[in-house]
Each structure stands twice: as C-alpha cells, then as structure tokens.
N, C-alpha and C positions, 0 to 999 in steps of 0.2 A: 309767384308758387302757391299763394294762399288759394288766387282765384281757378286756378290749374286744381286743383284739390276739390272744389268746388265747380263740378262741371260733369255733366252727362256726357257721355260720346255718342252722337247719334250715326247711324251708319245708312247713309243714303246710295241706293244702287242706279241712277242714273246716267243717262250721256252727259258729256261733259257742258252742252251749249245749255243748261238751264243750272242756274247755279242758286243752290238748296242753301248754301252759307250765308248769302246776301237775306234771305229769308228768316233763319231764324235768330240772324243776329239782333242783340239784344233782350230776346224772346229767354225769360226762367221756367225752372219746372221745380217742381218739389216743396215751392217758396223761394229759396234761396240758391237755386244750383244752374247756373249755366249751361248752355246746349252748345256743346264742342261737334262742331256737322266733319265728317269725315267724308265724303265723295267720290265714288268710281265705278266703272262699269263690271260686269260681271265678270270679262275678261281678266282685271287686274286687281282680281281678288283670290285669296286663296284662304284655310283655316285648319285650324284641330282644334277637337272637340274632346275631353274625356268624359268619364261617366261620372266621377266627384263633382262634374257644374264646372271645372274650370276648362278655359280656351283663348284662344286668340286669335285675331282673323289678319292674314298676311296683305299688306296693299306694295305694288308696285307705284313708285312716283321716280315723276323725273327730276333731277337735281344736277344744274349745270349739263343739260344734253345726255345725263348717265341715268339708266335707272336703277332704283334702290328701292329694296323690300324695308317695307317698314313695319312693325307689328303694333295692333291696341288693343283694347277689350270693348266691345262697344257694348249699350246697356241699353239700347234701342234699334230699329231696322227697320227702314221705309223703301220699299223694294219697286219701283217705275220702271223696272225692264222687263222684256221677257226671258224666263227662268230657261225656256226650250225651243227650239224651232230648228227647222230641216234645213231652212237654206243658213249658207255658210258657217256650218258647224255649232251651232247654238246650244249645246246641250251644259244647261250650268247646272243640273238638277242637285247633282252631288256637292254643291253649296248648298242649296236648300235643304237637304238631308243633314248637312252640317250643324246647319245655324238650327235646327230643330234640335239635333245632337244636343247641342249647348245650351237649349232652352231660354233662343234668345224670341223676348216678346217684339210681335215685327204688325204692318201694316201693310197689305191685308196677313191672315195670319199664314203661318210658313205654308199649316195643313192644306188651306185654300188654293195656297200658289202652286201644289206643286200637285192636286188636283186640276189646274186648270193647263198643264202642260201637255195633254191631250185631249183635243176640242170632241171629239166623237163624247166622250168621258162627258164632257161639260153638256153637252147636246142631249145625251140621258138624263139630264137632271130636267132637261125643258120638257122635254117628253113627259115626266112626272108631273110637273105644274100642268102643261096643256091636260091631263087623265084628270086631275084635281078640279081645275077650275073649268074647264071646256074648252073648244073654239069662239065662243062668241068673247071670251073675259081674254084669251090668251090666245093668239090667233100663229100657230107654231106651224110651222110651212112644212110639208112633207120633204122627207128628208132618206135614203137607203144606206145601210151600209154593207159594207163589203170590207173580209178581214185579208181581203187577200184581191189576187187578178183572178184566180181560182173559182172564184163565185161571180167574178162579171161578165155571167154570160145573158140572166134575166134581161130581158130588154124594157127599161122603161118608157114614157110618153118623153116623144123627143118635141121642143130643144127641152134640153137637162143641161146642169150646172154641173161639171166631176172637181171635187176637190181632193186632189193628195196629197195621204199625210198631212203633218200638223205644221203652215205654216202662216205668216202675218201679210196684213197691206198687198193683199190681192194676189199675193206668189202662191202657186199651186194649184189655181181655179181654173177651168178650162170649160168654152162652151160648146157644146157639141149636140150638133143639129140633127145627125140620124146616127142609124147602128152602124154607120161603114166606119165612123169619127169612133162612137163608143169602144169600136172593136181595137182601132191604134191605142187609144187613151189606155185599154186594160194592157196590153204589151208595154205599157208605158209604166203602168201600176207598177206588172213583172221587174220590171227593171231597179224600182226606187224600192222595193221589197219589203212594205208599207201599205195601210188601208188605205181605203180608200171613201168618198160618201157622193151620192148622187141626189139630186134635190133637180125639182121642176126649175124651169127658166121662167122671170118675172117679168114682164115688160114694164119697168116701173116709171112713176112718172118721179118719184124725189125718193132720197131717204130719211131714215127716222130715226134718232140720236137721241136717248134720253137718259142721262148720267144722273147720278147721288154722289155725292162726298161727305160723309156724314150726314146732317139732316137736311143739306142744299140739293134744289133741284132743279135740272134743265134741260129744256126740251131743243134740240138744232134740227132744221130742216135742210136737207143737200142736194141742192138740182145740178144734174149735170148738164155741162156746158160742149165740152167735146163733144160728145155724143156717144161716148165709149158706154160700153152695159156696165163697167165697173164703174160707180160714180164714184170712186175713194183714185180713179186714177185720171191724169188729166184734170184737166180744167173743171172747178165745180164751184156752183155759187152757197154758199151756205148764210142762214139766217135764223136765227134764234125765234120760235114760236113759243104759245101759249101751255102750258104743262097743265092737263086736263085729268082727268081721276082715271083716265081709261093707261096714260102714261105710268100712271104712278102705281097705280097696280102694277102694272107691269116691270117697273125695276124693283119698286117693294118686296116683290113674291120670289124675284130670283136674287135679291141682294142677301134673302135667310138659307141660299146655298150652300152645303159644306161649312156650315157653324156658322153664318154669317160673314158679308160682306161691308165693309166700313167703306170700300172705295169703287163703284159697278157701274158698268152702264148694256143698256140693251141695245141693241141693232134693230132695226126691221128696216121692209121696204112698202113701199105704196104704189101699189100696182096699179094702171090705167082701169082697171075695172072696179076700183073704189074699194079696193079692200085692202088691211093690213098685215103682212107676214110677217113673223119675228121669224129670223135667221140665225142670231148671233148674241151673246151673252159677252162681255170683258170684265178682269178684273181690275187690280190696283196700277195695272200698266198699261191700263188705254191710254192714247196719246190725248192732250188739252187741245181742245179744237176752238176757234170763233174769237172775236171780242173781248173776254172774258177769260182769256185764259192767267190773267194776274192776278185776278180776284178766287179763279178754281186753287193758284197755288197759295195763297192764302188761306184758304178755307180749309187743304192739307194741313199747312203747317198746325195751323189753330187743332185740328185734327190730331194729329200729333202729340201736340200739348197735353191735352187733354187725356190721350190712352197711355203717354207716361207716366200723366200724375198720378192713373189709375190703378196700372200696372209696376210701376215702379215704386208706389210707396208700401206696397203688401215684403219687400224684399227685406227692409231695414226689420219689419217685426217678426219675418219667419227666420233670418240668418243666429240671431241670439239665441234661437230656441235649439239649436242645432246640437251644441257642445250637449247641453242639458237630455236631450232625446238617449244620445249617446253615452251619458254616464249615466243614465237610470240603473238600466239594468247592471251596469258594473257594482256600485253601490249596493244592489239586490244581492247579488253576487257575494259580496263582501257579510252581507247583514246575515247571510245562510250559512257561510263558510265560519263566522262568531258565534253562529247558533249553534255549529255543529263541535266548535270547539269547546262549550261553556257546560257539556254533561259531564265531564270528566274531573274539571274542577271544581265539581260542588260538591258538599261534604259529604259524609255518608246519610243514609238515611236516616232516622230516629230505628231505634228498636237492635240496633247492630251490638258491634260484640261489648261495647263499654256499657252499656245499659244491664243491670244485671233481669238476670230472668226471674228470680222471688218476686217482685212487681207485680208482677200480672194476677190480677183478683181469681179467686179459684170457685172451683165449677162454671168457669167459663173455656168452650173451647176454640180453641186460636189456630189459627193457618201457621203453617211452619214461616218461622222468620228467613228474609232472603237475606244476604250481601253482595254490595258488589265484589266482583273479580279484582284480587289484590293481596297482598303477603299480610291481611288480617284473619285470612283464616285457619293457618294453623292455633294460634291461640284461641280461638273461639272452638275448634273442636276440643284440646280440653279442657276450658272451662267447661263445654256441654258435655264432655263425658262425665267431671265431677260431679257436676249438677245432679243427671244423671242417676249417680249411683248415693244422693243422699238426697234425693227427694222422694222417697217413701219415709224417710224420719224429720222431716220438715213440722218443725212446731205448728200448732194451730192446724192443720192439714187434718179432714178425715180420717179415720181409719176402719172404718166399718167395710164386713164386705160387701151389704148390701147395698150401701148407697154407690150406687153406678155412675152418676155424673163427675161424685171426686176422682174415681179411680181413671175415667177419661179424661178427666182435665188432668191431673200428676202425668200421666201418659204423653198428653201434649206438649206440656210443660216441659216434660224431660225431652223433645227431641231436640237433638242440632240445629245450629242455622243451615246446615247444609241438605235441608228436607227437599228444598226446591232449586232448580238449575236458575242461576243470576243472569241467564240471558233471556229470558222469559220476562218481561213487564206487568204482566194483568194478577191482579192480586189471585191469591188459591182460593179456590171458595170453600167452606168449613165441613173436615171431615166428618164422618160416620166413627162408628167405634171400631168396626173391622176394618176399617181406613189406616184410623192412627195404630191399631198394635201393629199392622201390617209396617208401616214407617219407624215406629217403634222397634218394634225385631229389626227392621233390616241397620235401621242407623244405630243401633244400640250393638249391633256387629260389630261395625266398622267403628267402632268408637270404643268398642272391646279390644281390636287388633290394636290400637291405635296409646290405648291406656297403660301404663306405667304400673300399674296394681298387680297385683296378683291373678295370675290366672283363675284359680280353682275360684277365690273368693268373687270374681266377678262373673263367673257363669253361674253362680249360685246363686249372686243376687239377681241376675236377670232371669232366673227360672222363678224364681220366689216372685218380682212383678210380673211375669206371665202367670202364674198361677192365680193371685188375685183378681189379674184383668180378666183370665176365661170364669172367673169363679162370681165375679161381678157382670158377666153377659149372661149366663147360666141365671143367677139366680132375677134378673129381668123378662 
C-alpha cells in the first residue's frame, strides 16, 4: 500500500505487442515515485472530464475471459497509436479532446496529435517551411489539394499518385497513369465524401526516413525488392545510413511545428533523377523500424521520464495555492464588511451635546456643529435654545454695538447643533455675517417653537438680538 501511494500512473496508448511495462520497470520519477504503466488501445478506452480538473479514464480489461471496465486516474499519457484513420472506423479524436479537457500532459502534446489527424493540414505546415527555407534546403514535393470530387477537373501531369482522405500504411493511395483513370478515381472520391490530394509520381531509387526521438537522430534507407511502387508494401531492404546535416535540418525544422514535437520522423523519396522529395512527416505514432527498436523504446522511456519530472513537478507547487486564491477574495470581502460595520460603533465626535458651547473662544466664527443621527437630538435642541437665550448675557463677552466680530461670534455660538444635516460628512465652510444671520434666524425660530418659555419673552429676546446684529452690520 505504501508503494501504491508512491506511484505515478502512466497511460500508454499502443498495440498490445509492445510491452511498455517492461521498459518502465524499476524506473522512478520525481525522486522516489514508482511508475505504474496502464497500456491499452484507443478502442479499449473511454473517459470523463470535468471543468474543475477532475477526470477518470475507463479501460476494458479481460478477466477470466470476461470484459471488465476498470477506472483509474493517469498522471501522464504516451500515445503511440494513430488517433484518426478512415480505415476500420478509426476515429478517436473525441478521446484526444477529453484528455485535453482534463489537462493531461502527454508525448507528443495533445494539441499536436489533434492537428495530425488530417494529412493535408500537416502538409500545409510543410508548405510554410518550404517557403521559408527554399527548395534547395527543403525539397518538398509538389501537391494539389481537392476538397471534394467536384474540383477534380483540372488534369495534372501524369503519372500522379492520388491519396484519398486520411489513411496510413499505404492505404487509399492510387497510381494514376492517364486522365481516364483520373476520372474514375474522382468518382471513387465522390463516394467517400472526403478530400483528396494529387502529387507527381516519382520513380524512386529508395525511400529515406529521418527520425528524431528527443535529442537522438537516426536515418534509414529502404529499397523495395518486390518491385512495388509503394516501397512500404511488400518486401524491402532496410539499412541505417549516416546522419547528414541536410537530414538533420529537415527533421529539426519539422519538429518545431504545432508547438514542438518530441517524437517525429520525415519521409522522403530519392528519385532516379538523383533528387530528394519530402512528402510526409509523422508524429509520435510513427512505427519503430530497423535493428534498433529496443534502443528506440529505451529512448522513448527516458524521454517520458524526463517530461514527467519536468511537468509533474509543477503540480505540488500549484495545488496548495488554489485554496489560497479562492480564499483571498472572501477575506477581502469580510474585511470590507467589517469596515462597513465599524462607523456606527464609533463614539460620537468631539463637539457633541456633551460638550458645553460656552467653551469656544470669543471672536472666532465657527461652523455649525453636526451630530450623528440618534436619540441625542432632543436634548441638544433644548440645550441650544437655552444657551441661545442666555448668550447675550454671558459675562466677559463684548456688549458694544460697534464691535461687529463679537456680534457675529455670539450669533454663531448661539446656533443649535442642527445647523447642518448629519448626512454630509464634509465640513461646512466658515460663514459670513449675512449667512450667520440667516441661520440664526431660522434656527432660533425653530427653537422658539420647541421652547417651553413664555412666547412673548422669546419673541422680544429674538427681536432684540436681531436689532443688535443689524446695528453692528450697518455700523461696519
């Protein structure tokens, strides 16, 4: 059980004749994790993936002659099988989409594998390389693309090789000698309801295959013995040849397409005219050939372990940060909510009803005081009315009519705390004499209605105060 917890699951999509569990036996990743290999073909797999990153792969296995579905969660995927082919209903692009949806790391990348599901799409990348490097460095064969049979009207130079749809191992390829056969092939394309390509037939001397696995390069030459124009069909003689700079340029340039290919191979034909013609590039699903297949599997094993160390090491660093990132906005929201609750709990500001108004220095015009809304307003209004009635009789205050600042000061100090609405937080600017008179008149009238003293005495006192104020104004 301890060893099972310390294991990374590797899903290998390949045919059963290749025993990849033997290649990874005893290997470790990320220092002390064993590698548990799950090998199956595309036809035996299914999966479900969720947007939150959870996923599960279902695999059909045989137990005592009965098919049983087993679920597991792979950490890495090695794909060695074609994801799409028009022969035998080989369309597993939905599984590639599911793996990409689950965010599974793989060799090659799932994006590149999906792009390799149409050979004309890949050939378009070769055309771009040909335009960049030129025909001398990158001798690409001429090819014509027909999206359907309706466009197969222009006759190419014969003989040509017509490739129908997306197929592998020489399937769907026909050699056409004249325009009559070309019309017959166009009718076959009409039944398949797919695209087709046509390229000139090259009388080849041998085929060339340049492969790259990680940083390892190999070049092979294959010569047909059976005489078939398809050198990959029938008997052929295969031998390894020297790796030249020309071949290395081909495969290095092609390995950069679709974001980078860890495993790829370039196929070309060396014609009897002495020229090379590149006609195809293969991805990680390329078959291993020659006497060095065991070595190539070992190279793929080392490449997978290197990629797992590189890509899976980021997972422990990222996973603990996910709950933190989700909690940060919550904590910020709580802080905002606490701060919004704080102002009602603060004590009333200075200058409230508990502070006597007579403590203000005379001769200084003060803005009207503001109080927070609450039950403290009625006592403040009663105290303000009493202080207003006693304001002209305070000892120590100036009583001369010609002292204008003293009259303004007495009126400003006599203003009740209701001079400004409590909703406005900005301070009121200092008032001039006319504004203080207006405010004093309006608020003394309101305090007059709330006062419990004799109405006639209050009116007389108000009139006397206003006369003094008007006299001081006109004396200025």
